[in-house]
N, C-alpha and C positions, 0 to 999 in steps of 0.2 A: 759607549752609552753616553747618554746626555750629561753635561755638567752641571752641577747645581747651581744658582745663582749667585752671582758675587755680594756677600755681606760685606761692607766697607767698615773699617774699624774708625768710626766717625771721630772719636775723640783722639785717636792718633792724626787723624788727617788735620783736624782743626788745631792741635798744638802744633803740628809742623807748619801749618800756615802762619800761624801767629807770629813764627819766629823766622818764617822764611824771607820777609822784607828786609829782617835785618841782615840776612846772608847776602842778598840781593845788592843792597847798598850799604855796606858796611861803613860805621863812621868810627874813627879813631883805631883803625884796625894797623897803623903805620905803613899803609900802602899808598903810594903816592898815585898810582893808576886804579881809578873805581871801576868795577865791573858795571857794565851796560845794560843791564836787564835782558839778559838772553839767558835761557835754560837749555841744556843738552841732557839727552837719556842715554845712559850708556848701559853696555852689557859687561857684567864682572862674573868672575867664579868666586864661590865661596872659599873661605880658609886661605891656604897659601899657594893654592894651585897656580895662581900668575906671578908667584915669587921669581921664578927664572927671568921672566920675561920683564918685571919690574926691576931686577938686578941689570939688565941690558939698557934700559932706558936710563937708569941712573948713571950706567957707563957712557953713553951717548951724552947726555948731559955735561959730564964732566970733559969728554973729548971736546964738545963744540961749543962749550962755554954758554950752555943754553938752559933754559928752565926745565925742572924736572916736573913730572906729572904722574897721576895713577895711570897704570896699564888698563886699557879698555879697549872696547869697539863702541864707535859712536852709531846707535840705532837711528838716532834722529836727533839734529841741532839746531841751534839758531832760533829757538822759539823766544818770541819778543814778549816781555813782561813788564809791568808797570810797577811791581813790588806790592800791590795792594792785596790786603788778606783775603779778600773774595776771589780774587783771580788765582793767588796760589794755591787756594783750598780746590778750586774748580782743576787747576793742573795737576796737584797731588793726588785727587781721587780719580782721574783719568789716569794717572801713572799706576795708582794700585789695581784698577780695572785691567788694564793693559798686562801688568805682570800677572794678575792671576789667571789671565787666559794663556800665558806661556807655560811651557813646561822646561825643564831643563835639556839641553841640546848640547852635542858636541861641535867646535869650531875647529877647523883644520887651517893652519898657515899655510900660504903657496909661494909666493914670489916677493922679492924686494923691489921696492919701486922708490923714486923720487921725483917729486913734481915741483914745478916754479912756484911755490905757495908755501908759506912758512909751517901751516899745519898739515902739510902733506910732503914736507920736505924731505923725510925718510921713515918710510912706513913697509909693514910686511902685509899683503893682502890676505884675504881669509876667503875659503873655498864659499861660493853662494849655494849652500846647501837648500834643500826644500824648508827646512827648519828655520835657517836663517831668513829665506825668501818671505816665509810667513810672518816671521817676526815683524818684518819691514811692514809689510801690507797691514798688519793688525795695528802696528803702530801709528801708521798713516789715518786709521781709522778712528782711534780713539783720541790722539794727540792733535789732529789736524782736522778731524771731522771729514776725512775724504775719503772717498770709496775709490779703491784703486787695486787693480790687480798686478802691479808691477812693484818690484822693490826700488827703493829710493835709497841712494847714498851720494854724499856732498862731491862736486866736481872740484877740480877738474878730471879726478881719477875716476869718481863715480863707479865704486868699489869697495865693499866693506874691508875694513883694515884695522890694524893695530898700529899706532904711531909709535915709532922709536926715538924720533928728535922733532922737537919744533925749533927749528934753527931756519937763519936767512942763509940758505945756500942758493945764490943769485945765478951763478954760471953753471953752465953744462958740465964742465970740468970739475967743479965742486960736488956736483950731484953724481956725476959718475965715480967720482972717489969714494962717496961716501956709500954707494950700493957696492962698490968693491971691497971696502971694508967688510960690510956685513957678510958678503958671500964668501970671502976668504977666511974671515975669523969668527964669524957668527953663522955659520952653514947649518948650524942646529935648528934653526928657526923654520927652516923649508920642512912642511911635514909635522911641525911641533902642533899639538892638539890640548886643548883644554875644554872644560864645560861650564858653559854659559848656564847661570841659576840666579841671577840678581839682576834687577833694573835697578840703577843708581842714577839719582836726579841731581844734576850739577847747575850751579849758577857758573855761566861763562861768559866771556867776552873780553872787551878790551883789546883784542888784537893779541900779537906776541907778546907786548910788555904786560898784557893784563893776565897771563898764565899764571902767575905766582899769586893772584888775587882771587882765582877760582876758587870756589866753596861748595862742598856737597851738603845737600839739603837732606836728601833720604835715600835710604835703601829699601826696596821692595823685593823680597825673594820670589820666584817664579812659584806659580801653582804645582801641586804635586798630583800624581796619578795619570 
């Protein structure tokens, strides 16, 4: 059946937009690394469904002395913004419309991988299901104003994934050891599943030193039915 037209909560979008610039360019936050005006759109689960994976991220952060972060799959990242209320309002409205088009769907983890890039240094790939592929295509339509029939995920991996660690693993030996640790001590991740049901909007940027300054702007639950 045809879906009802999206009815944005304008009051909420306006309130979020008016405070988003403060999130984008925090003053007096105590961080020496400013966030440089990039927005990322993450897939999350509701409740405590990601707690087991979050515990793994926290363990990896201690192991590699690297920053912690919220468990997620990046649906689309690196959208450049200037922090103005008007631009933030437009971005958040698009995110709201995107979330309203999506329906909760299951994500299945597959393989452990490590790339020579800090934000893909240790990851677990996710199956590119029809639902996840469709979510990527719809995200490009709403957030980039691009008509595409192909999913898009960040290079060099170019696959949907959950990051386990953001770390400087520069040598192939370091990366191989990280994968071995996961496969020997964290083998449960292969085939682990969760239900994506929330689009989370985050201000990101600043490279690896900037991770601790990342801030969430808003969560938009998926549509129902």
